[in-house]
C-alpha positions in Angstrom: 113.3 147.3 29.4 114.0 150.9 29.0 117.4 152.6 29.6 117.7 154.9 32.6 117.9 158.5 31.7 121.5 159.6 31.6 123.3 162.9 32.4 126.9 163.8 32.0 127.2 165.1 35.6 129.7 166.9 37.7 130.1 167.0 41.5 128.5 170.3 42.5 126.8 171.6 45.6 123.2 171.6 44.2 123.4 168.0 42.9 121.8 166.6 46.0 118.8 168.9 45.8 118.4 168.2 42.1 118.4 164.4 42.8 115.9 164.6 45.6 113.4 166.4 43.2 113.4 163.4 40.8 110.8 160.7 40.9 112.8 158.3 38.7 116.4 156.9 38.7 119.1 158.8 36.9 122.5 157.6 35.6 125.3 160.1 36.2 128.0 159.2 33.7 131.5 159.8 35.0 130.5 161.5 38.2 133.4 160.0 40.2 135.7 159.3 37.2 138.4 161.4 38.6 138.7 159.5 41.9 142.2 157.9 42.4 140.4 154.7 43.4 138.8 154.5 39.9 142.2 154.9 38.3 143.7 152.2 40.5 140.9 149.8 39.5 141.6 150.4 35.8 145.3 149.7 36.2 144.9 145.9 36.7 142.2 143.4 37.7 143.4 143.5 41.3 144.5 147.1 41.2 141.6 148.2 43.5 142.5 145.5 46.1 146.1 146.8 46.1 144.7 150.3 46.6 142.4 149.3 49.5 145.2 147.3 51.2 147.1 150.5 51.7 144.1 152.0 53.5 143.1 148.9 55.5 143.0 149.3 59.3 142.5 145.6 60.1 138.8 145.9 60.9 136.6 142.9 60.1 134.0 142.9 57.4 130.9 140.7 56.9 131.7 138.3 54.0 129.1 136.3 52.1 129.7 133.2 50.0 127.1 131.6 47.8 126.3 127.9 47.9 127.0 125.9 44.8 123.4 125.6 43.8 122.8 129.4 44.1 124.4 130.2 40.6 125.9 133.4 42.0 122.7 134.8 43.5 122.5 136.0 47.1 118.9 135.0 47.8 116.8 132.1 48.9 117.2 128.4 48.0 114.8 126.8 45.5 112.4 125.7 48.2 112.4 129.0 50.1 113.5 127.2 53.2 116.9 128.8 53.7 119.3 131.3 52.2 121.5 130.5 49.3 124.7 131.7 51.0 126.7 131.7 54.2 128.2 134.6 56.2 131.4 135.0 58.2 133.3 137.9 59.7 136.9 138.3 58.6 139.6 141.0 58.2 139.4 142.8 54.9 142.9 141.5 54.0 141.8 137.9 54.4 138.7 138.6 52.3 140.8 140.2 49.5 143.1 137.1 49.6 140.1 134.9 48.9 139.0 137.3 46.1 142.5 137.1 44.5 142.6 133.3 44.7 139.1 132.8 43.2 140.1 135.0 40.3 142.1 132.1 38.9 139.3 129.5 39.5 136.6 128.7 36.9 133.3 128.3 38.5 134.4 129.8 41.8 131.7 130.7 44.3 130.4 134.3 44.4 131.8 136.2 47.4 131.3 139.7 48.6 132.1 142.0 51.5 128.9 143.9 51.7 127.7 147.2 53.3 130.9 147.9 55.1 131.3 151.4 56.5 134.1 153.2 54.7 134.9 155.3 57.7 135.4 152.2 59.9 137.4 149.9 57.5 139.2 152.2 55.1 138.9 155.7 56.5 141.6 157.2 54.3 139.4 156.5 51.3 137.3 159.5 52.1 140.2 161.9 52.1 141.4 160.8 48.7 138.0 160.2 47.0 135.6 163.0 47.8 132.0 163.6 46.8 131.3 167.2 47.8 127.6 167.0 46.7 126.9 164.9 49.8 128.7 166.5 52.7 128.5 164.5 56.0 127.1 161.4 54.3 129.3 158.4 55.2 129.3 155.9 52.4 129.4 152.1 52.4 131.5 149.8 50.2 130.6 146.5 48.4 133.6 144.5 47.2 133.4 141.1 45.5 133.4 139.1 42.3 130.5 138.3 40.0 127.4 138.2 42.2 123.7 139.1 41.9 121.6 140.7 44.6 117.9 140.0 43.8 115.3 142.7 43.6 114.9 144.7 46.8 114.4 148.3 47.8 115.9 150.8 50.3 114.0 153.5 52.2 116.6 156.3 52.0 117.8 158.2 48.9 120.7 156.2 47.3 123.6 157.2 45.1 125.6 154.1 44.0 129.1 154.8 42.5 131.0 152.1 40.5 134.7 152.3 41.4 136.0 149.1 39.8 134.4 146.5 37.5 131.0 146.8 35.8 127.5 146.6 37.2 124.0 146.3 35.8 121.1 147.6 37.7 117.5 146.6 36.8 115.0 148.9 38.4 111.3 148.8 39.0 108.9 151.5 40.2 107.3 151.0 43.7 104.0 150.4 42.0 105.3 147.1 40.6 105.5 145.6 44.1 102.6 143.2 43.4 104.4 141.8 40.3 107.8 141.3 42.0 106.9 138.4 44.3 108.7 139.9 47.3 109.6 137.3 50.0 109.2 137.4 53.8 109.2 140.9 55.4 111.2 139.6 58.4 113.2 136.6 57.3 115.5 138.5 54.9 119.1 138.1 53.8 120.3 141.4 55.1 117.3 143.4 56.3 115.6 144.4 53.1 112.9 142.0 51.7 113.9 140.6 48.4 112.1 139.0 45.4 112.0 135.2 45.4 112.2 135.1 41.6 115.5 133.8 40.3 117.0 136.8 38.4 118.8 134.8 35.7 116.1 132.3 34.9 112.7 133.5 36.0 110.1 130.7 36.3 107.2 132.5 34.7 104.9 129.4 35.2 105.4 129.9 39.0 105.6 133.7 38.9 103.6 134.9 35.9 103.2 138.5 37.0 107.0 139.0 36.8 106.7 139.3 33.0 104.7 142.5 33.6 107.3 143.8 36.0 110.1 143.2 33.4 108.1 145.0 30.7 108.0 148.1 32.8 111.6 147.9 34.1 114.5 150.3 33.6 118.1 149.2 33.2 121.4 151.0 33.8 124.8 149.5 32.6 127.6 151.1 34.5 131.3 151.2 34.3 134.1 152.7 36.5 133.3 156.3 37.5 129.6 156.1 36.8 127.0 156.7 39.5 123.3 155.8 39.7 120.7 157.7 41.7 117.9 155.5 43.0 114.9 157.2 44.6 113.5 155.9 47.9 111.4 152.6 47.5 112.5 152.0 43.9 113.1 148.3 43.6 116.4 147.3 42.1 118.4 144.2 41.2 122.2 144.5 41.2 124.6 142.4 39.1 128.3 142.7 39.6 129.8 141.5 36.3 133.5 141.2 36.7 135.9 139.0 38.8 136.7 142.1 40.9 134.1 144.8 41.5 133.9 147.7 44.0 130.8 149.8 44.6 130.6 152.8 46.9 127.1 153.9 47.9 125.7 156.8 49.8 122.4 156.6 51.6 120.8 159.7 53.1 117.4 159.9 54.9 114.1 161.3 53.7 113.2 164.1 56.0 110.0 163.5 57.9 108.3 165.4 60.8 110.1 165.4 64.1 109.2 162.6 66.5 107.2 160.8 63.8 107.7 157.0 63.4 109.5 155.8 60.3 107.1 155.0 57.4 108.3 151.4 57.4 107.3 151.0 61.0 103.9 152.5 60.3 103.5 150.0 57.4 104.4 147.0 59.5 102.0 148.0 62.2 99.2 148.5 59.7 99.8 145.1 58.2 99.7 143.4 61.5 96.5 145.1 62.6 94.6 145.0 59.3 95.5 141.4 58.6 93.5 140.4 61.7 90.3 141.8 60.1 87.8 140.1 57.8 88.1 140.8 54.1 85.2 143.3 54.0 86.8 145.4 56.8 90.2 145.3 55.0 88.5 146.7 51.9 86.9 149.4 54.0 90.2 150.4 55.6 91.9 150.3 52.1 89.4 153.1 51.1 90.3 155.0 54.2 94.0 154.7 53.5 93.5 155.8 49.9 91.6 158.9 51.0 93.5 160.0 54.1 97.0 158.7 53.5 97.6 158.4 49.8 95.4 161.4 49.0 95.5 160.7 45.3 92.1 161.8 44.3 91.5 164.8 46.5 92.7 166.9 49.4 90.9 165.4 52.5 91.2 168.6 54.5 90.4 171.0 51.7 86.9 171.7 53.1 88.0 172.1 56.8 89.3 175.3 58.3 93.0 175.2 58.6 93.2 175.6 62.4 91.2 172.3 62.6 93.3 170.3 60.2 94.9 168.3 63.0 96.5 165.1 61.8 95.6 166.0 58.2 97.8 169.1 58.3 100.5 169.0 55.6 104.0 168.8 57.2 106.0 169.7 54.1 
């Protein structure tokens, strides 16, 4: 695996535009290192929990807890018949009490409060820990102990900031989708389809193409204050490595034409329609998509007068 390119970055107004122009991930060392929350996390193992307790407004979070056989991975069970974790809603204070108790227990289950809106649960966090490069983008927080989220992707731009603990991201280009053994598109742990390959002990006999995916992968090892930019559709596996970890992430959408459906909806509709066709027709439509949608080899409207471009007109 190759290390992700690294910059020594600062929070400045043009950072968002610079990130959006990149086609690959980027590690921004120390981007949020001056946040008070980062300093609190460095003070003691539970320092970040004490910091969050002061900001807590009593709002419930969605907590996940892995089953014993999951080995700290929030995915599917071995037979792909159920998830390897359970979920429950509880106040943030109650969750942090569990986190503190498990810190003293060897072999404790992996737990996490995931994708909670900062503005809903700990609104004061935004006043004390600012990221001026992304004005108006409301972040989410991910708090827990040592837990692994298997390979998945997100549709928006993503900036993930480590506040407490350490994290390792393993990243794969979208072109590796066929080697990642992505599971069901609908029956997913939290909305995003995930790989069914166990991240700690891949079964290469059962999933041989995963070797090729790993050979192309990028890796980013992150500590408190570091941030990672993940372009849309880049697959990533996330490992929280300490007994207490906090990640703040910012998602912001890719701009598309007004009144157009989301690309994910278009993909799902195409899958449903084309899967009903015989193989030769699917091959024929694959050629159509390659020419008219992907447009890798040539500009399909290059020989047509511009007023007649219609659906082929470039929108950006």
